[in-house]
C-alpha angles and dihedrals in degrees: 000000000000091000091051093051091049092047092049091050090049092050098043097036092042092058094048097041099043093046094048115107094237091060104026099048097054092045093048089048090052103041105014135251100279097047089048092052090047093052091043092052094047093049093049093047090051090047094052092046089053089046094053093044091050090048092054091048096045118111117254107254111171114213095172138348108238113229121230091258091061091052089053088053091051093052091047094046090053090061090060092041091054092050092048092048093051093042092054090071092077140124086242092064109107092195105044117118123231096028131088107260119243121251104272091206088067089064127223118330135193116348088356088075086065094048132341088223106052096152093051091049090049089056091045092052091048093048099044094044090051091048089056095045097048104039098187124123096245092053091048090055097043099043092035088059091053092047092050092048092049096049097039087046091062090057090045091053092049092052092047094047092046090052094047101037104027119184097011091057092045089054091047092048090050090059094045137046141229092214112064115261093000094116091046094049092048094048097246090123137356136235112258113184093187090065091055099042127180099290099080093049092045094047090042091056090048089053090047092053091047090052091050092050095046097040097089100040093044104032099025095234125102106218100193102052089055090065109068119208098028095096130012 
């Protein structure tokens, strides 16, 4: 269990520390952008390999036995997580790499009216729902690390964008929300289905089905048989 905790701290802390301006900027200035990204990627891949290996080797310590209802919640939450994950790869995403950023003065569009961090919330939903469904100490550490990274990462992105973009980002953030639906419920923006369209939900459901099918051969756990009453 100690190895898993250390690996989780290395993975989560490594992301947050290495991507922070007070570490990243001096290193990029010294070695360049591409070498930094290469080193960063290698370190994080090694950290997650260590994390998964430690998780598989960790002793089984049951903290709670998840009831059937919680497993239903996990399966349902993964539908929304899949849609958010797919929808984050959009031209409306102000933080996505490799695509021209949208005009911030136009305000949030599409899924970004719901939250300006859909991918992070997708990871958080996945992690928290799996913490609830598993209930063992190793899963709490592993998925808790992913949840912490996803949610702290949203704050990290906001701070970075505010520093780099200044007033335009502040105006954009004022019309959107970190917490899903908060900006819509408070009237700072409105839900516009036409901006989302059918493609993100359809592709999200496809991703969801693929994850269900591959879960047992890849992870070793069959998610559907554990939930009685869903299928005969």
